[in-house]
C-alpha positions in Angstrom: 0.0 0.0 0.0 2.9 2.4 0.7 4.4 1.8 -2.7 0.9 2.5 -4.3 0.7 5.8 -2.4 4.3 6.8 -3.5 3.6 6.0 -7.2 0.2 7.9 -7.0 1.9 10.9 -5.3 4.7 11.1 -7.9 2.4 11.0 -10.9 -0.2 13.4 -9.6 2.3 16.3 -10.0 2.3 16.0 -13.9 -0.5 17.9 -15.5 -1.2 18.5 -19.2 -2.4 21.4 -21.2 -3.7 21.1 -24.8 -3.9 24.0 -27.5 -5.3 23.7 -30.9 -5.2 25.7 -34.3 -6.8 25.0 -37.6 -5.5 27.0 -40.6 -5.3 26.5 -44.3 -6.0 22.8 -44.1 -3.7 22.4 -41.2 -4.8 21.1 -37.7 -2.2 21.5 -35.0 -2.7 20.1 -31.5 -0.1 20.9 -29.0 -0.2 19.2 -25.7 2.3 20.4 -22.9 3.0 18.1 -20.0 4.2 20.1 -16.9 4.8 20.3 -13.3 3.6 23.8 -12.3 5.0 26.3 -14.8 7.9 23.9 -15.9 7.2 22.1 -19.3 8.7 18.6 -18.9 7.7 17.4 -22.5 5.5 18.5 -25.4 3.6 16.5 -28.1 2.5 17.9 -31.4 -0.1 16.2 -33.6 -0.2 18.0 -37.0 -2.9 16.8 -39.6 -2.5 18.3 -43.1 -5.3 17.9 -45.4 -3.9 17.9 -49.0 -7.2 19.1 -50.7 -7.7 22.0 -48.1 -3.9 23.0 -48.5 -4.4 23.2 -52.3 -1.6 20.6 -52.7 -1.0 17.0 -53.6 0.3 14.2 -51.6 3.4 14.3 -53.6 4.0 18.0 -53.1 3.4 17.9 -49.4 5.7 14.9 -49.2 8.4 16.5 -51.2 8.1 19.6 -49.0 8.0 17.8 -45.6 10.6 14.9 -46.0 13.9 17.3 -45.9 12.4 19.1 -43.0 11.7 15.7 -41.1 15.3 14.6 -41.7 16.6 17.5 -39.5 14.5 16.0 -36.7 16.2 12.6 -36.6 19.1 11.7 -34.2 18.5 14.3 -31.5 18.2 12.9 -28.0 14.7 13.7 -26.5 13.2 14.3 -30.0 11.1 11.8 -31.8 9.2 12.7 -35.2 7.4 10.8 -37.6 5.0 11.5 -40.6 2.4 9.1 -41.9 1.5 10.2 -45.6 -2.0 8.8 -46.1 -4.2 9.1 -49.3 -6.0 12.3 -48.3 -3.8 13.8 -45.4 -0.4 13.5 -43.8 -0.2 13.1 -40.0 2.9 14.3 -38.1 3.7 13.3 -34.6 6.5 15.2 -32.8 7.4 14.6 -29.1 10.1 16.6 -27.3 11.3 15.5 -23.9 12.9 18.7 -22.4 14.4 16.6 -19.7 16.6 14.8 -22.1 16.8 17.2 -25.2 19.7 19.6 -25.7 17.9 23.1 -26.1 20.9 24.3 -28.1 20.4 21.7 -30.7 16.6 22.1 -30.8 16.8 25.9 -31.4 18.7 25.3 -34.7 15.7 23.3 -36.1 13.1 25.0 -38.3 9.7 25.0 -36.7 10.9 24.7 -33.2 10.8 28.0 -31.4 12.8 27.7 -28.0 14.1 30.1 -25.5 17.7 28.9 -24.8 18.5 31.7 -22.5 16.7 30.0 -19.6 17.1 26.5 -18.2 13.4 25.6 -18.1 10.5 25.9 -20.6 7.8 28.0 -19.2 4.2 27.0 -19.6 3.0 30.5 -19.0 5.2 32.1 -21.7 4.4 29.1 -24.1 0.7 29.7 -23.5 1.0 33.5 -24.1 2.9 32.8 -27.4 0.4 30.4 -28.6 -2.6 32.4 -27.8 -1.2 35.3 -29.5 -0.9 33.1 -32.7 -4.5 32.2 -32.8 -4.3 28.9 -30.8 -7.3 28.2 -28.4 -6.8 26.1 -25.1 -8.9 22.9 -25.3 
């Protein structure tokens, strides 16, 4: 029973906050896993509808594959794209407890403040809301 209480107590600290944006055929869903204001990890689920984007599957694939290669081989970062018939689904996970923020800041599409040691949920939320995201 003591072990169960300890495990429950540890996992209760982590919370999640999710933000969504739909624009030009792209739906972005960002989830931040955090302990208070400190972001521990983040997941992004991006769904790109070819027809709504005004592009073909091949055009989207040609544009995204070179970018996706830049995400590979970085500790704490996982990225994959599933090119389906009518849409592409990208899943990106960043574990800030493992990732080197200096390596992350050089990757297109990742905005990160490398002047602080922690990622702030409050600052991240302010940035997302100013870009048109809504909190889920």
